[in-house]
PAMAR-547205 format. One record per residue: residue in three letters; x negated, y, z negated of N, C-alpha, C in turn. Coordinates in steps of 0.02 Angstrom, whole numbers, plus 50000, padded with zeros to 5 digits. Atoms other than C-alpha are relative to their C-alpha. Example, Ala and Ser with C-alpha at 12.3 -4.5 7.8 and 13.67 -1.06 7.14 Angstrom:
<atoms>
ALA499554994150000493854977549610499555006050000 SER500424994150003493164994749643500395005549963 
</atoms>
This chain:
<atoms>
UNK500355005449978547995311447688499364997950006 UNK500874998450042546165306447623499654998150075 UNK500624996449959544775313347733499514992950035 UNK500425004649960543915301347866499215002349990 UNK500824997350023541985299147837499735001350073 UNK500364994949938540905307547982499444996450016 UNK500575004149973540185295548105499585003250043 UNK500265000549960538745299248185500145001250066 UNK499925002349934538985288848323500414999750046 UNK499424999249962540665290948367499895007450017 UNK500084994449981540455308548367499535002850076 UNK500164996749954539325309948495500084993850073 UNK499585001949912539945296448621500685000050021 UNK499134995650011541355309248612499685004750046 UNK500014994149935540635319648753499494996850050 UNK500275001449929539815315548896499295001849994 UNK500554999049988538275323648878499524994649925 UNK500155003350065538085315348713500064990350014 UNK500185008749968538385298048798499424999550013 UNK500645001049980537075300648900499474999949957 UNK500645003950067535765302548762500024996049981 UNK500035005650040536265290748672499854994050051 UNK500205005149948536165278648827499325000349999 UNK500585000749980534385285548858499624998649929 UNK500395001550052533955284048677499944993149978 UNK500245007950017534315266348674499904995150056 UNK500695002249965533525261448824499035000749969 UNK500744998850033531945269148756499894995249951 UNK500275005850057532145259248601500044992950027 UNK500295005849940532445244848723499444998150025 UNK500605001749947530955245848815499424998749950 UNK500845002650042529645247748651500364993049958 UNK499805004950009530385233048596500054993450046 UNK499975004349949530265223048753498994999650019 UNK500584999249998528475214248758499725001450067 UNK500264996249927528045220848924500365003550042 UNK499634991149973528425240049006500074997650069 UNK499714998849906528655244349202499244996250009 UNK500614998149976527215242949303499765003249964 UNK500804997050019525295247649245500305003349922 UNK499865001950082526065246949050499904994749970 UNK500005006650027525765233848934500654999049955 UNK499565001950036526645229448784500335007449957 UNK499774992949998527735243048726500055008550024 UNK500124996649933527615252248872499375003749996 UNK500574997350013525945256748823499615001750071 UNK500335004949951524785261448969499414994149994 UNK500705002850001523435248049026499485002149994 UNK500674997549997521675251749007499664995550069 UNK500295003549929520635249649160499624992349985 UNK500365009849998519695230949092500744996649986 UNK499515002549988521485225749051500514998550037 UNK499875001149949522005228449204499684995450053 UNK500575004949957520485221649273500014990549994 UNK499995009650006520785204649176500614998850045 UNK499385003449956522445202949237499874999350071 UNK500235000949926521725205949418499774994250023 UNK500315009749987520585191349394500204995749976 UNK499725006550020521615180849321500504997550062 UNK499615002049961522515179649457499694997650079 UNK500795000449925521035178949607499714993349998 UNK500395005849981520535161849656499275001949992 UNK500814998749996518865167449703499645001949921 UNK500474998150046518605173149526500024992649972 UNK500045007350037519205154949455499464996550019 UNK500605004649959518135144849573499465000949995 UNK500954999450017516485154349535499885000149924 UNK500165000550048516985155549352499894992449971 UNK499905008350014517275136049338499084996850019 UNK500715005649981515525131449414499435004149995 UNK500564997750049514465145749324500254997949920 UNK500025005150084515255136649161499864992750013 UNK500445005750031514725120349208499345000150032 UNK500784999950007513085127849255499744999549936 UNK500154998450072513005135649084499934995549978 UNK499945004650037513375120148999499514993150022 UNK500475005149979512075108149109499585004249973 UNK500624999150004510995120749060499574998849917 UNK500055001750067511145120148886499874992949989 UNK500265005650000511435101448887499824995350051 UNK500135005349930510645090749026500144993450007 UNK499905009750015510745075548934500644998450026 UNK498995002350018512715076548951499944996450072 UNK499735003749931512425070649145499404996450010 UNK500655000049979510705067749152499554996949950 UNK500275002450051509945053449037499274997850013 UNK500655001649996508145051049110499625006549990 UNK500754993550026506355062349087500055002050071 UNK500154996449938506195073449216499325000250044 UNK500715000049976504295071449212499804993150005 UNK499935009049989504385051749214499974999550071 UNK499925003749913503955046849402499364990649991 UNK500145002149959503325031949472499805000650079 UNK500135000549935502225031749623500224992550063 UNK499835008049954502845012849673500645001050042 UNK499465000749977504475021549713500035007050038 UNK500114995949968503875037249802500355003350055 UNK499634996549962505205044649923500474995850013 UNK499555005449948506365031649945500725001249954 UNK499324996749974508175034649954500504998949944 UNK499445002550046509795032949842500054994449978 UNK499985004950028509825019649741500554999549950 UNK499694997150045510845013949592499935000149931 UNK500384998250071510665022649428499615006550023 UNK500264993350005509755037649530500295001150090 UNK499514998849964510885043549663499685005950057 UNK500544997249973509695057249733499484997450033 UNK500885003049978508195045349763499605001649947 UNK500524996650017506575049449730499535006050026 UNK500474998049949505245061649765499364998050013 UNK500755003749979503365061449825499554996149951 UNK500525000550041502665058249675500404995649955 UNK499455006350016504355043849620500245003049937 UNK499694996750069505185056349483500794998850049 UNK499255000749995507025056349489500365008450026 UNK499664993749955507745067849621500715002049944 UNK499114999450020509505068949524499685004149918 UNK500354995450080508575073049340499825005850012 UNK500564995849971507365084549414500645005750006 UNK499844994549931508765094449525500615002349905 UNK499744995150043509765095949341499944999849950 UNK500615000050065508465099149216499625008450026 UNK500164992949967508115113949349500425004649981 UNK499524997450026509695120849309499845005149964 UNK500224994750061509055126749154499525004050014 UNK500694993549963507395134349211500385008850049 UNK499764994849937508445144849358500645006149954 UNK499884995750013509645149949259499895005849933 UNK500354994650069508825157149096499775005350044 UNK500264996149981507785165649203500415006850049 UNK499384994149960509275174149323500285005649903 UNK499674993250066510195179549143499455003949964 UNK500484994750041508645184149045499705006450044 UNK500104991849981507995195749190500715005850005 UNK499214993550002509965204749216499935001649937 UNK499844996450049509955207749059499355003649987 UNK500924996450004507985215149042500425005150029 UNK499914994049947508605225149212500555004049960 UNK499344996250010510335229849147499715006149933 UNK500384994950071509645236948968499535003150027 UNK501044995049995508015246049016500325004150067 UNK499684993749921508935253949205500675003649971 UNK499594995550042510425258849086499835006249963 UNK500334993550054509575268348963499625004950026 UNK500334996649954508495275549074500425006250051 UNK499364996649952509755282149203500535001049964 UNK499444998050029510975285349085499745006949965 UNK500454995850023509695296048998499855005450051 UNK500374994449934509085307249140500865002550043 UNK499184997649952511115307349201500115003949944 UNK499624993450073511475316849022499735003749999 UNK500394993650002510275328048992499645002450061 UNK500244995949933509645330649180499335003649988 UNK500444995450016508335343949188499324996350034 UNK500865001949990506265339049204500244992850000 UNK499985008350004506775320149163500444996850048 UNK499605003749944507895317449283499595001150055 UNK500404999249930506815323349415499324995649997 UNK500585006050018505395312149347500294992450017 UNK499695005849996506415299549337500254997050076 UNK500055001349947506895299049515499535000050039 UNK500895001149960505135302049594499844992549982 UNK500545006550015504585286449508500564992349994 UNK499875002849974506075276449547499844999850072 UNK500375001249925505715280949727499284995950029 UNK500825005550008503825273849694500374992449992 UNK499975006250000504645257949637500324996150069 UNK499745004449931505775255449796499625000650051 UNK500515002749939504375255849912499534993450000 UNK500315005549995503715242149844500354992350002 UNK499755005249961504155225249935500004995049940 UNK499915004250037504705213749823499654994249986 UNK500145005850022504095197549856498985002250022 UNK500474996550002502425206749896499885001549945 UNK500194996850058502245213849750500174991649927 UNK500025005850031502605196749663499314995350002 UNK500505003349974501275187649780499455004149956 UNK500654997950030499895201449710499955001149933 UNK499974998750071500645204749507499904992149981 UNK499895008150032500995184449489499404995750021 UNK500195005949982499615177149561499425002349972 UNK500415000750056498415183149421500074996949956 UNK500145001850047499325175249309500174991649972 UNK500225008349992499095156649229500424998149949 UNK499295001450062500565155249088500354995650051 UNK499565002949970501515143549141500795000949984 UNK499474994350030503125151749036500435001350058 UNK499474995649924504705159549141499735007749962 UNK500154993150011504025176149035499845003650061 UNK500584996749938502775181649191500585001150037 UNK499394999749956504205179049309500525005249963 UNK499584995150021505535187449202499795007249981 UNK500084991650000504505202849153499845004450083 UNK499994995049917504105207549346500544999450028 UNK499304999349971506065204049392500095009049981 UNK499754992150027506325218749268499565005150019 UNK500584993849967504615228249338500555003250055 UNK499944998949928505385229849499500785000250016 UNK499315000449984507375228549476500275004649965 UNK499684994450050507635240749335500165007250047 UNK499944994949949507605254249487501025000650022 UNK499354999049970509245250949559500555000149952 UNK499324996150056510315250649400499865004549953 UNK500104992350051509405265749335500265004150069 UNK499254993249972510255275749480500604997650027 UNK499374998249974511765268949492500245002049930 UNK499774996950067511865271749293499875006250010 UNK499934993050014511325289249312500635002550054 UNK499394996649979512665291849456500704999549961 UNK499345001850057514065285549334499865003949928 UNK499854995050021513515295549224500035007249988 UNK499854994949976513655309949299500635001350018 UNK499225000049968515225307549365500355000649947 UNK499585000450060515835303649215500035006349942 UNK499984995350048515285317249085500335006750039 UNK499364991049983516175333149205500804996949969 UNK499365000650013517745323749157500385005049952 UNK499714996250022518965334649065500034998149915 UNK500035003850052518965321348928499615004149964 UNK500804998550044516975324748879500185007850000 UNK499994994550035517165342448884500465002549952 UNK499864997350072518415344348764499734996449938 UNK500215001450069517565334048638499475003050000 UNK500444994449987516275344248697500065007649945 UNK499894993950035516935359848637500454997649940 UNK499825002650082517725350248466499394998349966 UNK500135002550027516025349148427499564995049991 UNK500185006950013515585331448465499114999250026 UNK500685000649976513655327448471499844999050046 UNK500435002149934512715320448598500134992050017 UNK499985006949988512555303648546500834996849994 UNK499305000750007514595302148493500225000650090 UNK499984998349961514675309948670499974991550050 UNK500105006049949513905294948772500024994349955 UNK499825003850035514145282248644500674999250022 UNK499465000050026516085286348621500234999550079 UNK500064996049936516515294248779499794999450084 UNK500415002949942515355290948940499854993450002 UNK500325008550003514615274048909500794997250030 UNK499595005049984516285265748909500575001150081 UNK499684996649941516905275649060499534998250060 UNK500594999949945515265272849161499584994049995 UNK500095006050005515085255749127499974993650053 UNK499845006349948515745245649256499755002050059 UNK500315000849941514695248649390499404997050003 UNK500675002450022513265244049306500144991249989 UNK499765006450020514225225949250500204997350092 UNK499795000749930514755225349436499294998050030 UNK500605001549977513085225449501499294996449958 UNK500235004050024512215216349357500174991750026 UNK499665008749997513405200749399499574997050086 UNK500565001949904512735201249610499304998749981 UNK500635000450004511115204449548499664995549972 UNK500135008150032510945189249433499784993750057 UNK499825003949927511295176949607499295002350030 UNK500794998549972509735186549678499324999449945 UNK500745001350036508465185349514499964991350025 UNK500255008150022508685165449516499895000750084 UNK500165000349919508645166649719498905002050000 UNK500424998949988507045177349687499424994549964 UNK500655004550023506195164449576500104995450008 UNK500125010149971506385148449678499445003850046 UNK500604998349960505515160449810499535001749976 UNK500625000150028504175163349703499844994349961 UNK500325006150028503875147749646499944994250082 UNK500515005049950503795140649809499665001850046 UNK500624995849974502735152949869499074997649939 UNK500555003550047501625145149713499745004249973 UNK500264994150052501395161449609500485002549950 UNK499515001250042503105159349515499804996049953 UNK500485008650034503145143149406499974999350013 UNK500485004749988502055131249381500274992449972 UNK500215005750048502025112149329499695000949948 UNK499405005249989502455104649252500755003649981 UNK499634996550013503795116849213500494996950076 UNK499175003449941505775109449325500235006050011 UNK499754995349946505915120949459500384999150051 UNK499845000249924507045121249611499595002950033 UNK500514995549965505775132949700499454995449985 UNK500715004750013504395121649626500034993650056 UNK499905008249983505245103649698500195003650090 UNK499814998549930505885113949863499285003650035 UNK500784996649985503875119749890500054990450004 UNK500235007749999503315100149854500174997250064 UNK499605001349966504865094849956499875000150083 UNK499944997949908504525103450131499554995050056 UNK500465005049950503145092850187500124993650034 UNK499615005649984504145078650174500584999550039 UNK499084999049993505865085350254500214995150068 UNK500045004249961505275073050402500454991149956 UNK500005006850005505295057150321500464999949951 UNK499655000150026506345061350172500425003949976 UNK499664995150013507635074350167500315001849956 UNK499664997450102508455072150005499504999449958 UNK500554996450056506865077149934500205006749996 UNK499494989249980507615098150011500545000749990 UNK499394998550044509235094049994500355000449976 UNK499764999850070509685090249832499935006949946 UNK500104992750051508685105749743500265006150060 UNK500114993849963509005116749895500915001249997 UNK499345001149998510965113249901500425003449900 UNK499864996950036511065117149716499785007749995 UNK500244992249999510125134249736500455004550026 UNK499424997649963511275139249863500595000249953 UNK499505002150048512815132749766500095005849952 UNK500324994450080512175145049598500165004950019 UNK500134993649979511685158149711500895003850011 UNK499354996649980513555159449785500535000549965 UNK499534999450054514435156549635499895008149957 UNK500094992650030513575171449566500305003550040 UNK499904995649956513905182049704500765001350011 UNK499165000250007515725177149728500395005449921 UNK499444997850077516085180949532499785008650023 UNK500044993050002515165198649564500665002750049 UNK499274997149955516385202049711500795001249972 UNK499335000250026517855198149626499895004549933 UNK499914995950034517435207349479500055006850038 UNK500204992549967516875222949596500545003050009 UNK499474998949985518665221349667500515001349948 UNK499414997150066519525222349500499725006249961 UNK500134995750008518695236249434499825005150031 UNK499674994949939518695246449584500495004249997 UNK499224996149999520245259649558500014999550077 UNK499714998349940519975263649740500174993550059 UNK499865006049983520265244449787500854997549993 UNK499355001750030521995244549685500455002850072 
</atoms>
């Protein structure tokens, strides 16, 4: 009688234990082939990272979608304001001063006869530029100082802590009145420099605390025990896990810096004419609020919507990146 060939699958399925093991192996193989695994896992059943989880939550958050669309629109008209405003924001006609809405000029004219619509659109570029550059400067400068102080500790940490206490004691608006009153430049750089000078302590403290928490984790201690250098520990292990709080605070602070620029320009120490700014237009329109309220309504409304959009975006990012809120 010819000998039957040995079949491993049939031999395994012949026993109860083998059948269970074979079924479990088949399910595992199927799980690896499926594009998405169980809740909390990504493709091939691999655990999702904090960033992929956050992006997944953000895509489902209507607050994030709405604020992101508004900010995208603001960025587009900041880069190309001529797309929706063909006029010149500095071209004025005194014969039309304080006149209301007209065909082709939906927002009317200001006290100098300038088109309010064109100035509101072009003022977006100045406000968004100041807010973005100030936020980047504050985030980079404050994160570097706070991260290094939190990682190394010792005397540098003590010096930075006392230095941040000094800067926290300076009122922002009063500091702007004192420091910017002696500046004669019409560019945005003095205002941005002032915001970075007084804004870095908040980011620095957050980055310091986040780094101190991250460096106590087991994976950092294991990397240190294996001989990883300080630069590798900071760049590869600590920074990716400590940067989330900084991103959240910086996103919310961006709207605050836009509001601060408008406040300083309104008080006459921020941006100065002929620069087109919402704060300058609000300041000029305040004396005509009874006779021509449209001069104040449109730039103030644009400022409020912009600040609200960035604050809403920051809140959505905070909810997505904070594991305690999951």
